[in-house]
C-alpha positions as CSV (number, residue, x, y, z in Angstrom):
1,M,28.0,-2.3,-25.4
2,Q,26.7,-4.5,-22.1
3,N,25.8,-2.5,-18.7
4,Q,28.9,-3.8,-16.4
5,L,27.6,-6.0,-13.4
6,I,26.6,-4.1,-10.2
7,K,28.3,-6.0,-7.6
8,P,25.9,-6.4,-4.2
9,K,27.9,-4.3,-1.2
10,A,28.8,-6.0,1.8
11,I,30.5,-5.5,5.3
12,F,33.3,-7.7,6.2
13,N,33.1,-8.8,9.5
14,W,37.0,-8.4,10.7
15,S,38.5,-10.3,13.6
16,S,42.1,-9.6,12.6
17,G,42.7,-13.1,12.7
18,K,43.6,-16.0,9.9
19,D,40.3,-16.7,9.1
20,S,39.0,-13.3,8.5
21,A,42.1,-12.2,6.6
22,F,41.4,-15.7,4.5
23,A,37.7,-15.2,4.3
24,L,39.0,-11.5,3.1
25,Y,41.4,-13.1,0.4
26,K,39.0,-15.8,-1.0
27,T,36.1,-12.6,-0.8
28,L,38.3,-10.4,-3.7
29,R,39.7,-13.1,-5.8
30,E,35.6,-14.3,-6.4
31,D,35.3,-10.6,-6.7
32,K,31.3,-11.0,-6.5
33,F,31.0,-8.3,-3.5
34,E,31.8,-4.6,-3.1
35,I,33.5,-4.9,0.2
36,V,32.5,-0.7,2.1
37,S,34.2,-1.6,5.2
38,L,35.6,-3.6,7.4
39,L,33.5,-4.1,11.0
40,T,35.1,-5.4,14.3
41,S,34.1,-5.7,17.9
42,I,35.8,-3.8,20.1
43,N,36.2,-3.3,24.1
44,K,35.3,0.1,24.6
45,E,37.0,-0.1,28.2
46,F,40.0,-1.3,27.2
47,Q,39.8,-0.5,23.3
48,R,40.9,-3.9,22.1
49,I,39.3,-6.5,19.9
50,S,37.0,-8.7,21.6
51,M,38.3,-12.1,22.4
52,H,41.8,-11.4,20.5
53,G,43.0,-8.9,22.9
54,V,44.6,-6.5,19.9
55,H,45.0,-3.0,20.7
56,V,42.7,-0.9,18.4
57,S,46.0,0.8,17.5
58,L,47.3,-2.7,15.3
59,L,43.7,-3.2,13.8
60,E,43.4,0.5,12.5
61,K,47.0,-0.1,11.0
62,Q,45.5,-3.4,9.7
63,A,42.6,-1.4,8.1
64,A,45.0,1.0,6.6
65,S,47.4,-1.4,5.2
66,L,44.3,-3.5,3.9
67,N,43.0,0.1,2.3
68,F,39.5,-0.5,3.8
69,P,37.2,2.0,6.0
70,L,36.5,0.6,9.5
71,I,33.5,0.3,11.8
72,K,34.6,0.0,15.2
73,M,31.8,-1.6,16.8
74,E,32.3,-0.5,21.0
75,L,30.8,-2.5,23.5
76,P,31.0,-2.7,27.4
77,K,33.6,-4.3,29.1
78,E,31.0,-7.8,30.1
79,P,27.9,-7.0,27.6
80,S,24.6,-8.6,28.7
81,M,23.1,-10.6,25.7
82,E,20.2,-7.7,25.7
83,E,23.2,-5.0,25.3
84,Y,24.9,-6.7,22.4
85,R,21.7,-7.2,20.5
86,E,20.9,-3.6,21.3
87,I,24.4,-2.4,19.6
88,M,24.6,-5.2,17.1
89,S,20.9,-3.9,15.6
90,K,21.8,-0.6,15.9
91,T,25.2,-0.6,14.1
92,M,23.7,-3.1,11.6
93,S,20.9,-1.0,10.9
94,E,22.8,2.0,9.9
95,I,25.1,-0.1,7.7
96,Q,21.7,-1.3,5.7
97,S,21.0,2.3,5.5
98,Q,24.1,2.5,3.2
99,G,22.7,0.5,0.9
100,I,24.3,-2.6,2.2
101,T,23.0,-6.1,1.7
102,H,25.8,-8.6,2.4
103,S,27.7,-9.5,5.9
104,I,30.8,-11.5,5.0
105,F,31.9,-13.9,7.9
106,G,35.1,-16.1,8.5
107,D,33.4,-18.5,10.5
108,I,34.4,-22.0,9.4
109,F,32.1,-24.5,11.6
110,L,29.6,-23.7,14.5
111,E,25.9,-24.0,13.3
112,D,24.6,-22.5,16.5
113,L,26.5,-19.6,15.7
114,R,26.2,-19.4,11.5
115,K,22.1,-20.1,12.8
116,Y,22.7,-16.6,15.0
117,R,23.8,-14.4,12.1
118,E,21.9,-15.8,9.6
119,E,18.4,-15.1,11.4
120,Q,19.9,-11.9,12.8
121,L,20.8,-10.4,9.9
122,Q,17.5,-11.7,7.8
123,S,15.4,-10.1,10.3
124,I,16.7,-6.5,8.4
125,G,16.8,-7.7,5.3
126,M,20.3,-9.1,4.9
127,K,22.4,-12.1,3.8
128,A,25.0,-13.9,6.0
129,V,28.3,-14.9,3.8
130,F,30.5,-17.6,4.6
131,P,33.6,-18.1,2.1
132,L,34.9,-20.9,4.3
133,W,32.4,-22.8,5.5
134,K,32.9,-26.3,6.1
135,Q,36.3,-26.4,4.5
136,N,39.0,-29.0,5.7
137,T,40.9,-26.8,8.3
138,T,44.2,-28.4,7.8
139,D,43.7,-27.6,4.2
140,L,43.1,-24.1,5.0
141,I,46.0,-23.3,7.4
142,H,48.3,-24.8,5.1
143,D,47.1,-23.0,2.0
144,F,47.0,-19.8,3.7
145,L,50.5,-20.0,5.2
146,D,51.5,-21.1,1.2
147,L,50.3,-18.2,0.1
148,G,52.3,-16.2,2.3
149,F,49.8,-14.8,5.1
150,K,51.8,-14.3,8.3
151,T,49.8,-14.4,11.9
152,V,51.0,-14.7,15.2
153,V,48.8,-16.1,18.4
154,T,47.7,-13.5,20.9
155,C,45.2,-15.5,23.1
156,V,45.0,-19.3,24.1
157,N,42.2,-21.4,26.0
158,E,44.0,-23.1,28.8
159,T,41.5,-25.7,28.5
160,Y,43.0,-26.9,25.5
161,L,46.6,-25.5,25.1
162,D,49.0,-24.1,27.6
163,K,50.4,-20.6,28.4
164,S,54.0,-21.0,26.0
165,F,51.5,-21.0,22.8
166,A,50.7,-17.8,23.4
167,G,52.8,-15.4,20.6
168,R,53.9,-18.2,19.0
169,I,53.8,-17.1,15.0
170,I,51.9,-20.3,13.1
171,D,54.2,-22.3,10.6
172,E,54.9,-25.8,10.1
173,N,56.4,-26.8,13.7
174,F,53.8,-24.9,15.5
175,I,51.2,-26.8,13.8
176,K,52.8,-29.9,14.6
177,D,53.1,-29.4,17.8
178,L,49.4,-28.9,18.5
179,P,47.6,-31.7,20.4
180,E,46.1,-34.6,18.1
181,N,42.6,-33.1,19.4
182,I,43.2,-28.9,18.6
183,D,41.9,-28.2,15.2
184,P,44.8,-26.1,13.2
185,C,42.7,-23.1,12.8
186,G,41.5,-23.2,16.3
187,E,38.2,-23.3,15.1
188,N,36.8,-24.6,18.6
189,G,38.2,-21.4,20.2
190,E,41.3,-23.0,21.5
191,F,43.5,-20.1,19.9
192,H,42.7,-16.4,18.5
193,T,45.6,-14.6,15.9
194,F,46.4,-11.9,15.0
195,T,47.6,-11.5,11.1
196,F,50.1,-9.4,9.9
197,D,51.0,-9.8,6.4
198,G,50.4,-11.4,3.2
199,P,49.0,-11.0,0.0
200,I,45.8,-8.9,0.8
201,F,48.1,-6.2,2.6
202,R,50.0,-3.0,1.2
203,N,52.6,-3.6,3.8
204,P,53.0,-5.8,6.9
205,I,52.0,-4.6,10.3
206,Q,55.6,-3.9,12.6
207,F,55.0,-5.0,16.1
208,E,57.2,-6.2,18.9
209,I,55.8,-9.0,21.4
210,G,54.9,-7.7,24.9
211,E,54.2,-9.7,28.0
212,T,51.8,-12.5,29.0
213,V,49.0,-12.2,31.2
214,M,46.5,-14.4,32.4
215,K,43.0,-13.7,32.8
216,T,39.7,-15.5,33.9
217,Y,36.3,-15.9,33.0
218,P,33.4,-17.5,34.6
219,K,31.8,-20.6,33.2
220,P,28.1,-20.7,32.3
221,K,26.6,-22.0,34.7
222,S,24.0,-24.7,33.9
223,D,20.8,-25.7,36.2
224,D,22.4,-29.2,37.4
225,D,25.8,-28.1,37.3
226,N,27.6,-26.6,40.8
227,D,30.4,-26.3,39.5
228,N,31.5,-21.8,39.9
229,G,34.7,-22.9,37.7
230,E,36.7,-20.2,35.7
231,Y,37.9,-20.5,32.0
232,I,41.8,-19.3,32.3
233,F,42.8,-17.4,28.8
234,W,46.2,-16.2,28.1
235,F,46.8,-13.0,26.3
236,C,49.9,-12.1,24.5
237,D,50.0,-8.1,24.2
238,L,51.3,-7.1,21.0
239,I,53.2,-3.8,20.8
240,L,53.0,-1.5,17.6
241,T,56.2,-0.1,16.7
242,Q,55.4,2.0,13.9
């Protein structure tokens, strides 16, 4: 009798959005890794997912519906790169000590980000995995919807999209309404989402749409740039109803 193949243990980097959900779906279907838990970055002060703006209560409901333990990596409101690296290094070292050898991400493009992730993990003897890497984003979003996933836009960058897109469910009409220069998966940071139902969920996450608020963030200033401008983001609050 042959010994059963032992799968490498992996942590899954969970943002709560559609790319994470689809990457998790593909990972589970391929069945090459034992996913030990989900890992999500949280703003410690506001108890919300970094950049997505989703409250931790909805994140916890997601993890329960997905039937995975959740690790919340709490970050200060505006962490410096040094603070971020220190917290991330401590977290990943603790994760590695559990025999976890791989870290799975939902990234599709963004070469610099992939390189950064790979280098940071390599420094502690871990490997990065990218199930969606370089796949056509138009095909991805249609496949995502065809599989029965449901996701809502929680944040938009006004540089690319106006306030009206925040709080919308992504469907065929949403895709048609996107300007031509916008990636249908928002892979350039145009928008972020919260996935509340689909084939990997045991039950849908019940919520109501709350208010939409504007937040600004300073633009990085280059040496030859005299513009002290700001990025404007619109965040749509989701209120847990169960």
